[in-house]
Backbone as a printed PyTorch tensor [residue, N CA C, xyz], in Angstrom:
tensor([[[  0.8990,  -1.1730,   0.0060],
         [ -0.0050,  -0.6180,   0.0190],
         [  1.0150,   1.1080,  -0.0590]],

        [[  1.7960,   1.1850,   0.8190],
         [  3.1270,   2.6650,   0.6700],
         [  3.1920,   2.3080,  -0.3400]],

        [[  3.9830,   1.5560,  -1.1560],
         [  4.7810,   1.8700,  -1.8480],
         [  3.6600,   2.3450,  -3.1140]],

        [[  2.5920,   2.0820,  -3.3220],
         [  1.3470,   2.4930,  -4.6290],
         [  1.4270,   3.9460,  -3.9420]],

        [[  1.0020,   4.2670,  -3.2490],
         [  1.7590,   5.8000,  -2.3560],
         [  2.7140,   6.6370,  -2.7380]],

        [[  3.3930,   5.9960,  -3.1790],
         [  5.1850,   6.5840,  -2.8290],
         [  5.5520,   6.5740,  -4.6910]],

        [[  4.9410,   5.6820,  -5.5480],
         [  4.3520,   5.5740,  -6.9530],
         [  3.0700,   6.6740,  -7.6240]],

        [[  2.1860,   6.3940,  -7.0050],
         [  1.3870,   8.6540,  -7.5320],
         [  2.0430,   9.2880,  -7.3590]],

        [[  2.8350,   9.2430,  -6.0790],
         [  3.7650,  10.8470,  -5.5330],
         [  4.1510,  10.8530,  -6.9960]],

        [[  5.0000,   9.9470,  -7.0790],
         [  5.9390,  10.0070,  -7.9560],
         [  5.2490,  10.7490,  -8.6250]],

        [[  4.9680,  10.0030,  -9.7770],
         [  4.2520,   9.8790, -10.7640],
         [  3.3620,  11.6920, -11.3780]],

        [[  2.6630,  12.1370, -10.0190],
         [  2.1560,  12.9700,  -9.5530],
         [  2.9300,  14.2790,  -9.6830]],

        [[  4.6480,  14.2350,  -9.3330],
         [  5.3010,  15.1890,  -9.4760],
         [  5.7640,  15.6470, -10.4430]],

        [[  5.5320,  14.4340, -11.7170],
         [  7.1750,  13.8230, -12.8550],
         [  5.9980,  15.0640, -13.9900]],

        [[  4.1130,  15.0580, -13.9630],
         [  3.3720,  14.7720, -14.5620],
         [  2.6250,  16.6070, -14.2610]],

        [[  3.9140,  16.9850, -13.2790],
         [  3.5890,  18.1860, -12.2000],
         [  4.3720,  18.9470, -12.8920]],

        [[  5.6330,  18.7190, -13.5740],
         [  7.1430,  19.1990, -13.5710],
         [  6.8830,  19.5660, -15.2860]],

        [[  6.4060,  17.8890, -16.1590],
         [  5.7920,  18.3510, -17.7480],
         [  4.9920,  19.9700, -17.8840]],

        [[  3.8110,  19.7960, -17.2320],
         [  3.1260,  20.8850, -17.3790],
         [  3.3880,  22.1400, -16.9910]],

        [[  4.6470,  22.0130, -15.9290],
         [  5.3470,  23.4780, -15.6430],
         [  6.0050,  23.8120, -16.8740]],

        [[  7.0430,  23.1220, -17.0040],
         [  7.5710,  22.8240, -18.1030],
         [  7.2560,  23.0910, -19.4360]],

        [[  6.0040,  23.0340, -19.7460],
         [  5.5290,  23.1060, -21.0590],
         [  5.2130,  24.2000, -21.2530]],

        [[  4.9190,  24.6790, -19.6980],
         [  3.7890,  26.1030, -19.8050],
         [  4.6310,  27.5290, -19.3080]],

        [[  6.6220,  26.7180, -19.3460],
         [  7.5160,  28.0510, -19.3240],
         [  8.8100,  27.6660, -20.1360]],

        [[  8.5690,  27.7560, -21.4510],
         [  9.6780,  27.8030, -22.3940],
         [ 11.0870,  28.2330, -21.7320]],

        [[ 11.3230,  28.9740, -21.2200],
         [ 12.2800,  29.6580, -20.3970],
         [ 13.2380,  28.3980, -19.9190]],

        [[ 12.4750,  27.9920, -18.5540],
         [ 13.3270,  26.7080, -18.2500],
         [ 14.2380,  25.7310, -19.0810]],

        [[ 13.8180,  25.7170, -20.6360],
         [ 14.4260,  24.7410, -21.2690],
         [ 15.6770,  25.2210, -21.9130]],

        [[ 15.6900,  26.7000, -22.4170],
         [ 16.4180,  27.0340, -22.9790],
         [ 18.2260,  27.4050, -22.7240]],

        [[ 19.0180,  26.6010, -22.8550],
         [ 19.9070,  26.2700, -22.8030],
         [ 20.8650,  27.7980, -22.3770]],

        [[ 20.4280,  28.1060, -23.5000],
         [ 21.6600,  29.8070, -23.7790],
         [ 20.8640,  30.9040, -24.8350]],

        [[ 21.5380,  32.0980, -24.5130],
         [ 20.5670,  32.8460, -25.5230],
         [ 20.3640,  32.9260, -26.6910]],

        [[ 19.4210,  33.0770, -28.0390],
         [ 20.1630,  32.7150, -29.0000],
         [ 20.8170,  33.8820, -29.9570]],

        [[ 21.1940,  33.6840, -30.9170],
         [ 22.4330,  33.9820, -31.8210],
         [ 21.9780,  35.7360, -32.4520]],

        [[ 22.9540,  36.3100, -32.6000],
         [ 21.7890,  37.8320, -32.9980],
         [ 21.1500,  37.5440, -34.6070]],

        [[ 21.2960,  36.3570, -35.0460],
         [ 20.9530,  36.5630, -36.1860],
         [ 18.8160,  36.3320, -35.7690]],

        [[ 19.3600,  35.2550, -34.9670],
         [ 17.5720,  34.6800, -34.9430],
         [ 16.9150,  35.1780, -33.1690]],

        [[ 17.5120,  37.2510, -32.7100],
         [ 17.3090,  37.4870, -31.7940],
         [ 16.3670,  38.1600, -31.3640]],

        [[ 15.8240,  38.3730, -32.9630],
         [ 14.3100,  38.9260, -32.7900],
         [ 13.4490,  37.7420, -32.2760]],

        [[ 13.2730,  36.5780, -32.3350],
         [ 12.5510,  35.8480, -31.7010],
         [ 12.1100,  35.4530, -30.7500]],

        [[ 13.6950,  35.9260, -29.5710],
         [ 13.0190,  35.8860, -28.5710],
         [ 12.5710,  35.4560, -27.1710]],

        [[ 12.2450,  34.8920, -26.8230],
         [ 11.0810,  33.8030, -26.2810],
         [ 10.3440,  33.1090, -26.3110]],

        [[  9.7830,  33.4610, -28.1460],
         [  9.0660,  32.4650, -28.4660],
         [  9.5830,  30.8210, -29.2650]],

        [[  9.5200,  30.0880, -27.5480],
         [ 10.6710,  28.9320, -29.0260],
         [  9.9800,  28.4800, -29.4810]],

        [[  8.4700,  28.1020, -29.4960],
         [  7.6350,  27.1430, -31.2300],
         [  7.5940,  28.2970, -32.2230]],

        [[  8.6730,  28.8770, -32.2360],
         [  8.8220,  29.2850, -34.0050],
         [  9.9810,  28.5580, -34.3900]],

        [[ 10.9300,  27.8970, -33.6800],
         [ 11.1220,  27.1210, -34.3890],
         [ 11.2620,  25.4800, -33.3560]],

        [[ 10.8000,  25.5430, -32.4790],
         [ 11.0260,  24.2490, -31.4190],
         [  9.1230,  23.5300, -31.8610]],

        [[  9.2270,  22.4690, -32.3690],
         [  7.1510,  22.0010, -31.7480],
         [  7.6280,  21.3150, -30.7060]],

        [[  6.6680,  21.3310, -29.8200],
         [  6.6280,  20.9820, -28.8770],
         [  6.5980,  19.1570, -28.4880]],

        [[  7.4410,  19.3020, -28.1280],
         [  7.7630,  17.7540, -27.3700],
         [  8.5880,  16.7390, -28.4890]],

        [[  9.1390,  17.6220, -29.7210],
         [  9.4080,  17.1020, -30.2230],
         [ 10.9060,  17.8030, -31.3020]],

        [[ 11.0520,  18.9030, -30.5990],
         [ 12.3830,  19.9240, -30.3550],
         [ 12.0360,  20.3700, -32.1040]],

        [[ 13.7410,  20.8600, -32.8400],
         [ 13.7690,  21.5260, -34.3050],
         [ 13.6710,  20.2860, -35.2600]],

        [[ 13.1080,  20.5770, -36.5610],
         [ 13.2410,  19.6430, -37.1020],
         [ 13.8810,  20.5110, -38.6520]],

        [[ 14.1210,  20.1640, -39.5230],
         [ 14.5310,  20.9760, -41.6130],
         [ 13.4330,  21.8920, -41.5750]],

        [[ 12.2020,  20.9500, -41.3430],
         [ 10.8420,  22.1400, -42.3690],
         [ 10.6370,  23.4120, -40.7800]],

        [[ 11.4670,  23.6940, -39.9360],
         [ 11.0200,  24.4150, -39.0670],
         [ 12.4640,  25.6970, -39.7550]],

        [[ 13.4360,  25.2340, -40.2640],
         [ 14.5210,  25.9780, -41.0280],
         [ 14.1250,  26.0740, -41.9000]],

        [[ 13.2290,  25.8420, -42.5190],
         [ 13.1190,  26.3640, -44.4880],
         [ 12.4010,  26.5350, -44.0760]],

        [[ 11.1450,  26.8120, -43.2290],
         [ 10.3550,  28.2590, -43.1720],
         [ 11.0220,  29.6780, -43.3480]],

        [[ 12.0780,  30.2350, -42.9670],
         [ 12.7300,  30.8490, -43.1560],
         [ 13.5670,  31.2780, -44.2810]],

        [[ 14.4920,  30.0290, -44.2330],
         [ 15.1930,  29.7410, -44.9450],
         [ 15.5290,  28.7660, -46.5650]],

        [[ 14.4270,  29.1170, -47.1030],
         [ 13.7900,  28.5760, -48.4440],
         [ 15.2580,  27.9740, -48.8240]],

        [[ 15.2990,  26.8130, -49.4120],
         [ 16.0960,  27.0600, -51.0110],
         [ 15.7920,  26.2080, -52.2320]],

        [[ 14.6830,  26.7770, -52.7580],
         [ 13.8740,  25.9340, -54.0920],
         [ 15.3330,  26.3740, -55.3030]],

        [[ 15.3210,  27.9110, -55.1820],
         [ 16.5280,  28.7550, -56.3050],
         [ 17.1400,  28.6460, -56.1180]],

        [[ 18.0870,  27.1210, -56.1590],
         [ 19.3470,  26.9900, -56.1400],
         [ 20.5090,  27.6010, -56.8630]],

        [[ 19.7880,  28.3130, -58.4990],
         [ 20.7490,  29.2210, -59.2460],
         [ 21.1400,  30.3990, -58.5330]],

        [[ 19.9160,  31.0930, -57.7350],
         [ 20.0260,  32.4330, -57.2500],
         [ 21.1740,  31.5820, -55.6120]],

        [[ 21.6700,  30.9700, -55.5320],
         [ 22.7280,  30.7650, -54.1540],
         [ 24.4620,  30.3170, -54.6970]],

        [[ 25.1790,  30.7290, -53.7310],
         [ 26.6960,  30.5480, -54.3280],
         [ 26.7680,  29.3380, -54.2420]],

        [[ 28.0740,  29.1770, -54.7840],
         [ 28.0050,  27.7880, -55.4520],
         [ 28.5900,  27.0420, -54.1720]],

        [[ 29.5130,  27.2690, -53.6830],
         [ 30.2490,  26.8530, -51.5960],
         [ 28.5040,  26.4820, -51.7540]],

        [[ 27.2280,  26.9790, -51.4380],
         [ 26.1150,  26.4910, -50.6400],
         [ 24.8090,  26.1680, -50.9990]],

        [[ 25.3670,  25.7490, -52.5670],
         [ 23.6270,  24.5930, -53.9370],
         [ 24.1340,  23.5350, -53.4560]],

        [[ 24.3620,  22.7730, -52.0790],
         [ 24.3340,  21.4920, -51.7110],
         [ 22.7050,  22.0550, -50.7050]],

        [[ 22.8680,  22.7780, -50.5550],
         [ 21.3300,  23.1990, -49.0870],
         [ 20.1900,  23.3650, -49.8210]],

        [[ 20.6050,  22.4330, -51.1400],
         [ 18.9190,  22.3690, -51.6020],
         [ 18.2750,  20.8740, -51.7360]],

        [[ 19.1780,  20.4090, -51.0820],
         [ 18.4100,  19.3030, -50.0670],
         [ 17.4950,  19.8530, -49.3950]],

        [[ 17.6070,  20.4450, -48.6310],
         [ 17.0320,  20.2530, -47.2690],
         [ 17.0110,  19.7880, -45.9330]],

        [[ 18.2660,  18.8530, -45.8100],
         [ 18.2560,  17.6470, -45.0120],
         [ 19.3920,  18.5740, -44.1910]],

        [[ 19.5960,  17.6890, -42.9840],
         [ 20.8560,  17.4650, -41.8430],
         [ 20.8790,  19.6720, -41.9430]],

        [[ 20.1710,  19.9760, -41.1800],
         [ 20.6640,  21.3970, -40.9300],
         [ 20.9330,  21.5280, -39.6240]],

        [[ 21.0560,  20.7930, -38.8740],
         [ 20.9170,  20.8960, -37.4730],
         [ 22.5860,  20.0090, -37.2190]],

        [[ 22.8820,  19.3110, -38.2780],
         [ 23.9750,  19.0690, -38.0340],
         [ 25.3610,  19.6930, -38.5920]],

        [[ 25.1440,  20.8600, -38.7410],
         [ 26.2110,  22.4820, -39.2110],
         [ 25.5740,  23.2240, -38.4360]],

        [[ 23.9340,  22.9550, -37.7890],
         [ 23.9470,  24.9410, -37.1390],
         [ 23.3580,  24.1850, -35.8730]],

        [[ 23.7850,  24.8540, -34.6390],
         [ 22.8880,  24.5750, -33.7100],
         [ 23.1460,  25.8640, -32.8710]],

        [[ 21.8790,  26.5200, -32.4240],
         [ 21.5290,  27.2990, -31.9890],
         [ 21.6490,  27.9020, -30.3740]],

        [[ 21.1660,  28.4010, -29.5140],
         [ 21.3540,  29.1230, -28.6170],
         [ 22.9440,  28.9530, -27.3500]],

        [[ 23.8400,  29.7580, -28.4080],
         [ 25.3120,  29.6260, -28.3770],
         [ 25.5430,  30.9980, -28.1090]],

        [[ 24.6710,  31.7560, -27.5980],
         [ 24.9220,  33.1250, -27.1410],
         [ 24.4710,  33.6570, -28.0350]],

        [[ 24.5540,  35.1980, -28.2010],
         [ 23.9660,  36.1920, -28.9790],
         [ 25.6220,  36.4780, -30.3410]],

        [[ 27.0060,  35.9100, -30.1460],
         [ 28.0860,  36.6870, -31.0510],
         [ 28.4190,  35.3080, -31.3240]],

        [[ 28.2520,  34.1140, -31.0910],
         [ 28.7350,  32.3860, -31.0240],
         [ 28.2930,  32.4020, -32.9720]],

        [[ 29.1610,  31.9590, -33.2770],
         [ 28.6580,  31.0600, -34.5720],
         [ 28.2010,  30.1440, -34.9970]],

        [[ 26.9300,  30.0170, -35.6810],
         [ 25.5500,  28.3780, -35.5810],
         [ 26.0790,  27.7200, -35.9920]],

        [[ 27.2490,  28.2160, -37.2130],
         [ 27.3270,  26.9420, -38.3970],
         [ 28.5490,  26.4840, -37.8560]],

        [[ 28.8460,  25.0650, -38.6850],
         [ 29.9440,  24.7400, -38.1770],
         [ 29.9680,  23.1260, -39.2660]],

        [[ 29.9880,  23.8100, -39.9520],
         [ 30.3250,  22.2930, -41.5820],
         [ 30.7940,  21.1500, -41.3010]],

        [[ 30.1450,  20.0790, -41.6480],
         [ 30.4000,  18.4640, -41.6770],
         [ 30.0770,  18.0250, -42.3500]],

        [[ 31.5870,  18.4990, -42.9940],
         [ 32.1190,  17.5290, -44.4330],
         [ 31.8530,  15.8550, -44.5840]],

        [[ 31.4530,  15.2390, -43.5580],
         [ 30.9560,  13.9030, -43.8920],
         [ 29.7170,  13.2700, -44.7630]],

        [[ 28.9450,  14.7250, -44.6320],
         [ 27.4710,  14.9620, -45.1610],
         [ 27.5060,  14.9520, -46.5760]],

        [[ 28.3290,  15.5010, -46.9550],
         [ 28.8140,  15.5700, -48.7260],
         [ 28.8310,  14.5540, -49.4570]],

        [[ 28.5050,  15.1340, -50.8100],
         [ 28.5130,  13.4000, -51.9270],
         [ 29.6490,  13.2170, -51.6580]],

        [[ 30.5460,  11.9100, -52.3640],
         [ 32.1130,  11.6890, -52.4780],
         [ 32.5820,  12.0330, -53.0010]],

        [[ 31.7420,  12.4340, -54.4820],
         [ 32.1250,  12.5840, -55.6240],
         [ 32.5480,  13.8590, -55.7770]],

        [[ 31.6220,  15.1330, -55.1820],
         [ 31.9690,  16.6720, -54.7650],
         [ 33.5370,  16.7990, -54.6110]],

        [[ 34.5710,  17.6630, -55.8210],
         [ 35.6820,  17.4600, -55.5800],
         [ 35.4490,  19.4430, -54.5990]],

        [[ 36.5140,  19.6080, -53.5630],
         [ 36.6810,  19.9960, -52.8740],
         [ 36.7990,  21.2660, -53.2320]],

        [[ 37.7030,  21.3910, -54.7850],
         [ 37.6400,  22.5530, -55.1260],
         [ 36.6640,  23.6480, -55.3930]],

        [[ 35.2430,  22.7640, -55.8400],
         [ 34.4420,  23.5590, -56.1380],
         [ 33.8030,  24.3240, -54.9220]],

        [[ 34.1860,  24.2550, -53.8370],
         [ 33.8100,  25.0870, -52.7200],
         [ 35.2650,  25.5640, -52.3760]],

        [[ 36.2410,  25.4860, -52.1800],
         [ 37.2350,  25.9200, -51.6050],
         [ 38.3530,  26.4540, -52.8170]],

        [[ 39.4780,  27.3180, -52.6600],
         [ 40.2510,  27.7570, -53.3850],
         [ 41.6830,  27.1900, -52.7340]],

        [[ 41.7020,  26.1650, -54.3700],
         [ 43.3040,  25.8170, -53.8550],
         [ 44.3030,  26.3640, -53.9510]],

        [[ 44.8110,  26.1420, -53.0400],
         [ 46.1480,  27.3830, -52.3300],
         [ 46.9880,  26.0580, -53.1270]],

        [[ 46.8520,  25.4160, -53.2880],
         [ 48.4350,  25.1360, -54.2670],
         [ 48.6580,  24.9940, -56.0330]],

        [[ 47.0570,  25.8250, -56.3490],
         [ 47.4680,  26.1350, -57.6320],
         [ 47.0900,  25.3390, -58.3520]],

        [[ 46.7020,  24.4330, -57.9180],
         [ 46.3890,  22.7280, -59.2200],
         [ 47.6040,  22.0900, -59.4710]],

        [[ 48.8890,  22.1560, -58.6080],
         [ 49.9150,  21.4780, -58.9100],
         [ 49.9280,  20.2350, -58.0350]],

        [[ 48.5530,  19.7440, -57.6040],
         [ 48.7610,  18.5550, -57.0060],
         [ 47.4890,  17.8710, -58.2110]],

        [[ 46.8580,  18.1350, -58.6420],
         [ 45.4620,  18.0440, -59.5430],
         [ 44.3430,  18.3400, -58.9060]],

        [[ 42.7100,  17.5710, -58.2390],
         [ 41.9720,  18.1460, -57.6960],
         [ 41.7270,  17.4090, -56.9210]],

        [[ 42.4170,  16.1400, -56.7130],
         [ 42.2710,  15.0540, -55.6430],
         [ 42.7260,  15.8520, -53.9960]],

        [[ 42.3260,  16.4240, -53.7880],
         [ 42.4400,  16.5310, -52.2030],
         [ 42.7890,  15.5690, -51.2390]],

        [[ 42.0680,  14.5980, -51.3400],
         [ 41.5960,  13.8680, -50.1190],
         [ 42.4220,  12.8500, -50.4860]],

        [[ 43.3200,  12.6380, -51.5660],
         [ 44.7310,  12.2550, -51.9320],
         [ 45.3860,  12.2370, -50.5570]],

        [[ 45.5540,  13.6600, -49.9450],
         [ 46.5050,  14.0530, -49.3870],
         [ 45.8720,  14.2580, -47.5200]],

        [[ 44.4340,  15.2050, -48.0880],
         [ 43.7500,  15.4910, -47.1430],
         [ 42.7300,  15.2740, -46.5190]],

        [[ 42.6100,  14.8600, -44.9400],
         [ 41.3570,  13.7570, -45.1230],
         [ 39.7480,  14.9430, -44.4740]],

        [[ 38.9360,  14.2930, -44.1630],
         [ 37.8240,  15.5530, -44.1580],
         [ 37.4040,  15.8140, -42.8620]],

        [[ 37.8310,  15.3230, -42.2210],
         [ 36.9180,  15.3940, -40.6170],
         [ 38.6500,  16.3590, -40.5120]],

        [[ 39.6290,  16.1360, -40.5490],
         [ 41.0050,  16.7970, -40.1100],
         [ 41.7090,  17.2510, -40.8370]],

        [[ 41.8590,  18.3970, -41.3370],
         [ 42.7280,  18.6270, -42.6450],
         [ 44.1140,  19.0910, -42.5350]],

        [[ 44.6410,  18.2370, -41.5450],
         [ 46.0580,  18.5020, -41.0950],
         [ 46.6330,  17.1260, -41.9240]],

        [[ 47.5800,  17.6890, -42.6910],
         [ 48.7820,  16.2120, -43.6700],
         [ 48.9410,  15.5840, -42.3080]],

        [[ 49.1530,  14.4010, -41.9220],
         [ 49.5150,  13.6660, -40.8090],
         [ 50.7840,  12.5830, -42.1750]],

        [[ 51.8960,  12.3900, -41.2760],
         [ 52.2900,  11.3890, -42.2940],
         [ 53.4530,  11.6540, -43.1100]],

        [[ 53.0620,  12.7790, -43.6390],
         [ 53.8100,  13.4260, -45.2420],
         [ 54.7680,  13.0420, -45.5610]],

        [[ 55.1690,  12.4490, -45.8790],
         [ 56.4910,  12.1650, -46.5660],
         [ 57.3460,  13.0570, -47.8730]],

        [[ 58.8260,  13.6090, -47.6180],
         [ 59.3610,  14.3780, -48.9140],
         [ 58.9910,  13.6320, -50.5320]],

        [[ 59.2490,  13.5730, -51.1920],
         [ 59.6170,  13.0620, -52.6480],
         [ 60.8950,  12.6150, -52.1100]],

        [[ 61.7930,  11.4260, -52.6400],
         [ 62.6910,  10.7890, -52.6080],
         [ 64.0240,  12.3530, -53.2000]],

        [[ 65.0870,  12.1260, -52.1390],
         [ 66.0640,  13.1140, -52.5090],
         [ 66.3830,  13.1900, -54.0940]],

        [[ 66.5880,  12.0200, -54.6870],
         [ 66.4410,  12.3520, -56.6530],
         [ 65.9730,  12.8840, -57.3940]],

        [[ 64.5520,  12.9860, -56.7170],
         [ 63.3830,  13.7450, -57.1500],
         [ 64.0460,  15.2510, -57.2100]],

        [[ 63.9520,  15.4560, -58.5000],
         [ 64.5860,  16.8600, -58.8140],
         [ 63.9440,  17.9800, -59.5740]],

        [[ 62.5110,  17.5690, -59.4580],
         [ 61.3100,  18.7000, -59.7710],
         [ 60.9030,  19.4150, -59.1870]],

        [[ 61.7390,  19.8720, -57.9970],
         [ 61.5850,  20.8870, -56.7900],
         [ 60.5370,  21.8630, -57.2160]],

        [[ 60.6100,  22.8190, -58.1590],
         [ 59.2580,  24.0500, -58.6300],
         [ 58.5760,  23.4310, -59.1720]],

        [[ 57.7560,  22.6580, -58.7290],
         [ 57.0910,  21.7540, -58.6190],
         [ 55.6670,  22.4850, -57.5200]],

        [[ 56.2210,  21.9500, -56.4990],
         [ 56.1340,  22.6520, -55.0690],
         [ 56.4610,  23.7600, -54.3060]],

        [[ 57.6060,  23.8500, -54.8690],
         [ 58.2950,  24.9470, -54.3950],
         [ 58.5720,  26.4330, -55.4300]],

        [[ 58.2830,  27.5310, -55.6620],
         [ 58.1380,  28.7910, -56.1240],
         [ 59.6330,  29.0640, -56.2480]],

        [[ 60.5470,  29.6390, -57.3270],
         [ 61.7200,  30.1890, -57.1540],
         [ 61.8140,  31.4630, -56.1030]],

        [[ 62.2580,  31.7150, -55.4030],
         [ 62.0460,  32.9740, -54.8690],
         [ 62.6330,  33.5860, -55.4060]],

        [[ 62.2270,  35.3190, -54.9300],
         [ 62.6000,  36.3810, -55.5820],
         [ 64.0240,  36.3480, -55.5180]],

        [[ 64.7640,  36.2980, -54.6730],
         [ 66.4280,  36.4260, -54.4850],
         [ 67.2240,  35.5630, -55.5090]],

        [[ 66.4000,  34.4710, -55.4220],
         [ 67.4270,  33.9600, -56.8190],
         [ 67.0310,  34.1080, -58.1420]],

        [[ 66.1450,  35.4850, -58.0270],
         [ 65.6650,  35.1880, -59.5890],
         [ 66.7690,  37.2840, -60.4360]],

        [[ 68.0780,  37.0290, -58.9080],
         [ 68.4680,  38.4850, -58.5470],
         [ 69.7430,  37.7440, -59.1390]],

        [[ 70.3650,  38.7810, -60.0040],
         [ 71.4230,  38.9540, -60.7030],
         [ 72.9680,  39.2630, -59.6420]],

        [[ 72.0350,  39.7320, -58.4700],
         [ 73.1020,  40.0120, -57.3450],
         [ 73.3240,  38.8240, -56.3160]],

        [[ 72.2990,  37.8480, -56.6370],
         [ 72.2050,  36.6180, -55.9420],
         [ 73.4210,  35.8200, -56.3270]],

        [[ 73.4680,  35.7200, -57.5010],
         [ 74.0940,  34.6990, -58.6870],
         [ 76.0330,  34.9110, -58.5190]],

        [[ 75.4380,  36.6130, -58.3740],
         [ 76.7960,  37.0130, -58.3540],
         [ 78.0680,  36.8860, -57.1450]],

        [[ 77.0050,  36.9310, -55.8750],
         [ 78.1010,  36.5710, -54.8300],
         [ 78.1060,  35.1270, -54.8900]],

        [[ 77.2680,  34.2150, -55.4310],
         [ 77.9180,  32.5410, -55.4700],
         [ 78.4400,  32.2770, -56.1900]],

        [[ 78.4350,  32.9880, -57.5380],
         [ 80.3110,  32.8710, -58.1690],
         [ 81.2490,  33.2710, -57.3980]],

        [[ 81.2490,  34.6220, -56.3200],
         [ 82.5780,  34.9060, -55.8360],
         [ 82.8920,  33.8270, -54.8200]],

        [[ 81.8260,  32.5560, -54.5080],
         [ 81.9950,  31.7530, -53.2690],
         [ 82.6080,  30.4270, -53.5960]],

        [[ 82.6910,  30.3770, -54.9170],
         [ 82.8820,  29.0000, -55.7220],
         [ 83.9500,  29.2870, -57.1490]],

        [[ 84.7890,  30.3960, -56.7430],
         [ 86.1890,  30.4980, -57.5320],
         [ 86.7010,  29.3300, -58.2480]],

        [[ 86.7730,  28.3900, -57.1700],
         [ 87.7300,  26.9010, -57.2350],
         [ 87.3630,  26.0560, -57.6160]],

        [[ 85.8530,  26.2160, -57.7290],
         [ 84.7950,  24.7570, -58.5340],
         [ 84.3820,  25.0040, -59.3940]],

        [[ 84.3320,  26.4810, -59.9380],
         [ 83.4230,  27.0120, -61.4800],
         [ 83.6280,  26.3890, -62.9940]],

        [[ 85.6990,  25.8000, -62.9740],
         [ 85.6820,  25.7370, -63.7510],
         [ 84.6370,  23.9360, -64.3030]],

        [[ 84.4020,  23.6400, -62.5540],
         [ 84.3840,  21.8830, -62.9680],
         [ 83.1900,  21.7880, -63.5370]],

        [[ 81.8050,  22.5870, -63.2020],
         [ 81.1220,  22.6470, -63.2390],
         [ 79.8810,  23.9550, -63.0320]],

        [[ 79.4100,  24.5330, -64.2290],
         [ 78.4110,  25.7050, -64.2960],
         [ 77.3730,  25.8330, -62.5720]],

        [[ 77.1900,  27.0070, -62.6690],
         [ 76.3050,  27.6030, -61.3780],
         [ 75.0830,  26.9730, -61.8510]],

        [[ 73.8630,  26.1000, -60.8070],
         [ 72.6570,  26.0960, -61.2120],
         [ 72.3100,  27.3960, -61.4520]],

        [[ 70.9620,  26.7220, -62.2930],
         [ 70.0270,  27.7580, -62.3020],
         [ 69.1560,  28.0980, -61.2980]],

        [[ 67.9020,  28.6530, -61.7030],
         [ 67.0190,  29.2010, -60.0660],
         [ 66.1420,  27.6550, -60.4580]],

        [[ 65.9530,  27.2870, -61.1050],
         [ 65.1540,  25.7920, -60.9940],
         [ 66.0240,  24.3590, -60.3070]],

        [[ 66.9120,  24.7390, -60.1530],
         [ 67.9420,  23.2790, -59.8670],
         [ 68.0910,  23.4360, -58.2910]],

        [[ 67.4970,  23.2390, -57.8610],
         [ 66.9570,  23.2610, -56.4950],
         [ 67.8590,  22.6240, -55.2820]],

        [[ 68.1700,  21.4140, -56.0950],
         [ 68.4610,  19.9480, -55.2490],
         [ 70.4740,  20.5120, -55.6800]],

        [[ 70.5470,  21.3960, -56.1440],
         [ 72.1200,  21.4320, -56.4820],
         [ 72.5680,  22.3720, -54.9470]],

        [[ 71.6410,  23.0140, -54.6110],
         [ 72.3600,  23.7250, -53.4060],
         [ 71.2040,  22.7350, -52.1040]],

        [[ 70.1710,  22.0580, -52.3940],
         [ 69.3120,  21.7630, -51.0670],
         [ 69.1880,  20.2920, -50.6360]],

        [[ 68.9640,  20.3850, -49.7520],
         [ 68.8230,  19.1660, -49.4730],
         [ 67.5860,  18.9530, -49.0290]],

        [[ 66.3160,  18.0050, -49.2770],
         [ 65.1850,  17.8690, -48.8510],
         [ 64.5170,  17.4130, -47.7490]],

        [[ 65.5270,  16.5530, -46.8750],
         [ 64.8770,  16.8510, -44.8760],
         [ 64.9260,  18.0250, -44.0760]],

        [[ 65.9460,  18.8400, -44.7350],
         [ 66.0130,  20.0780, -44.0790],
         [ 66.0990,  20.9860, -44.9860]],

        [[ 65.7920,  22.0690, -45.6590],
         [ 65.6090,  23.0650, -46.5370],
         [ 66.6330,  24.1130, -46.7270]],

        [[ 66.9930,  24.5540, -44.9610],
         [ 67.6810,  25.5910, -44.8090],
         [ 69.5070,  24.8590, -44.6130]],

        [[ 69.5080,  23.7110, -45.2850],
         [ 70.3650,  22.9550, -45.2190],
         [ 71.0660,  22.7760, -46.2780]],

        [[ 72.6460,  23.4400, -46.3420],
         [ 73.0400,  24.0350, -47.4900],
         [ 74.1090,  22.9750, -47.4350]],

        [[ 73.9230,  22.5460, -48.9020],
         [ 75.5020,  21.3730, -49.5650],
         [ 76.7990,  22.2160, -49.6330]],

        [[ 76.8050,  23.6380, -49.7400],
         [ 77.8250,  24.3660, -50.0290],
         [ 78.0740,  24.2130, -48.2530]],

        [[ 79.8750,  24.7320, -48.4550],
         [ 79.9340,  24.9690, -46.9130],
         [ 80.1950,  26.1240, -46.0910]],

        [[ 79.7510,  27.0110, -47.2130],
         [ 80.1760,  28.9730, -46.9680],
         [ 78.7830,  29.0150, -46.5690]],

        [[ 78.7190,  29.8560, -45.5390],
         [ 77.5970,  30.9080, -45.5560],
         [ 77.3450,  32.1540, -46.7120]],

        [[ 76.3130,  32.4100, -47.0930],
         [ 75.6830,  33.5520, -48.0140],
         [ 75.8530,  34.3660, -46.8900]]])
């Protein structure tokens, strides 16, 4: 009998709590809205459906993506109208950025350069994922090409100093004895002076 009374009391408290929560929306607000949504104030039902939360349809009421051609190429994948909450999270406060891209949601056939500027200038082709990951952009375990590889200028642009005649004149003065044995390197023959595992370690014995 006593156990039944306790169970009924607990059930009554739970029901009372849910009734209170239903009528007092601010009790469930973890933080302020972002500045973009601040106009909604405390009216949670603009985005939230009671007992269900927020779904994509709530977002699409204000952010329709019907006219795909009017969108920037970088965000045209929004036309799917799905996974809004996977990248956008509210209640982080007014100055916070509510967007955090989840690249795992994208089509695997989508090339990175369709959205991102290629910092390598297309020197390595368009298959960015051959070196970079989706969740972690930093390249781990990178290994420089073998020391015998002499196509350095494919990745390393020739420094301005190496295009200056005064630079090569100083080289000539430091190599008077060897000048007769072999000609001076050209600006793209990096391997003649540099080594791969440490760029500032020169093959020559003197400092310029």
